[in-house]
C-alpha positions in Angstrom: 43.0 82.9 41.3 39.8 80.5 41.5 40.3 80.0 44.6 39.2 84.1 44.7 36.3 83.2 43.0 35.2 81.2 45.4 35.6 83.0 48.3 34.1 85.6 46.9 31.1 83.2 45.6 30.9 81.6 49.9 28.7 83.7 51.0 25.8 84.5 48.1 25.7 80.9 47.9 24.8 80.4 51.6 22.2 83.6 50.8 20.8 81.4 48.4 20.6 78.3 50.7 19.3 80.2 52.4 16.4 80.6 50.5 15.2 77.7 49.8 15.2 76.2 52.8 12.4 79.5 54.0 11.0 78.3 50.0 10.0 74.8 51.2 10.1 75.6 54.8 5.6 75.8 54.5 3.0 76.5 57.4 0.7 76.0 54.1 -1.5 72.5 55.1 -3.3 70.2 52.7 -6.6 67.9 55.0 -8.8 69.9 55.7 -8.9 67.4 59.8 -5.8 68.0 60.4 -6.2 71.9 59.8 -9.6 72.3 61.5 -7.8 70.2 64.5 -4.9 72.0 65.0 -6.7 75.3 64.9 -8.8 73.9 67.7 -6.1 72.8 69.9 -4.3 76.5 68.8 -7.5 78.6 69.3 -6.8 79.4 66.2 -8.7 80.3 62.3 -8.6 77.9 59.9 -7.5 80.7 56.3 -8.3 78.3 53.8 -6.6 78.8 50.3 -8.6 77.7 46.6 -6.4 77.4 44.2 -5.9 76.2 40.7 -1.4 76.3 40.4 -1.4 75.0 37.6 -4.0 76.9 35.8 -5.4 80.3 37.2 -3.0 83.3 36.5 -4.5 85.5 39.4 -3.6 82.1 41.6 -0.1 81.9 40.4 0.3 86.1 40.7 -1.2 85.6 44.1 2.6 84.0 45.2 5.0 86.8 44.2 2.0 89.5 45.4 1.1 88.9 48.8 2.7 85.2 49.9 6.1 86.6 49.9 6.4 88.9 51.8 7.0 90.6 55.0 2.6 91.4 55.6 1.1 88.1 55.1 4.0 85.7 56.2 3.1 88.2 59.8 -0.2 87.7 59.7 -0.5 83.8 59.0 1.2 83.6 62.1 -2.2 83.9 63.5 -3.5 81.0 61.3 -4.1 77.8 60.1 -3.5 77.8 57.1 -5.4 75.4 54.1 -4.1 74.4 51.0 -6.9 72.9 48.5 -5.5 73.7 45.3 -7.4 71.5 42.5 -5.9 72.1 39.5 -6.2 70.7 36.2 -3.0 68.0 35.1 -4.6 65.5 37.9 -0.6 64.4 37.9 0.1 66.8 39.9 -2.1 65.5 42.9 -2.9 61.9 43.9 -5.9 60.8 42.9 -6.8 61.2 46.7 -6.0 64.2 47.2 -7.5 65.4 44.5 -11.0 64.1 45.5 -10.2 65.7 49.0 -10.3 68.7 47.7 -12.4 68.6 45.0 -15.0 67.4 48.1 -13.4 70.6 50.0 -14.7 72.9 46.3 -18.6 71.4 46.7 -17.7 72.6 50.6 -16.3 75.4 50.9 -16.4 76.7 47.4 -19.7 76.3 46.4 -19.3 79.5 43.6 -15.8 77.8 42.4 -14.4 80.6 42.6 -10.7 80.9 41.9 -8.4 82.6 44.0 -10.7 82.4 46.8 -10.3 82.9 51.0 -12.4 81.6 53.6 -11.4 81.9 57.2 -13.1 79.5 59.7 -13.6 79.1 63.1 -12.3 75.3 64.1 -16.1 74.6 64.2 -16.3 75.2 60.2 -18.1 78.1 60.6 -17.1 80.5 57.6 -16.4 83.9 59.4 -15.0 86.0 56.0 -14.5 85.2 52.4 -13.2 87.1 49.8 -12.8 86.3 46.4 -10.5 86.9 43.6 -7.5 89.2 42.9 -7.2 91.7 40.1 -3.3 91.1 39.4 -1.8 94.1 39.8 0.4 94.4 42.8 -2.6 96.0 46.0 -3.7 93.6 48.0 -4.3 95.5 50.9 -7.8 93.8 51.4 -6.7 89.7 51.8 -4.3 91.9 54.3 -7.3 94.1 55.6 -9.3 90.5 55.9 -6.4 88.6 57.5 -6.3 92.1 60.8 -9.9 91.5 61.0 -9.9 88.6 61.6 -6.7 86.9 64.1 
């Protein structure tokens, strides 16, 4: 009976492993200079995402409602992705990363709006922006931003 159970569980375990691998296979960068350099080499725009990962409910909901969708995965290949987290819990990032993120906050997100999507070119010029999220599962405006600036 144990062996039959184990045999039936193998497909589920293999699928779970693939999901974990895909979730960890993130394309989000955390360094501005690296993102700009890659954007220049690959002739792509940079999608900058400002989040408060441990305190901003709309930011947390976007993970499920937008980032985990097939549409986002497809459209995001047209961009270099830059993730700028400004958490309240200072233990979530290194001191150096937090300082870097706060510097970018003053440079690219002067109003300190969360969540914020900003599309910039490889020269750092702002092309488009979209702030906020109503947490209702409707991400059409986010997808339109990505479609428009690819």
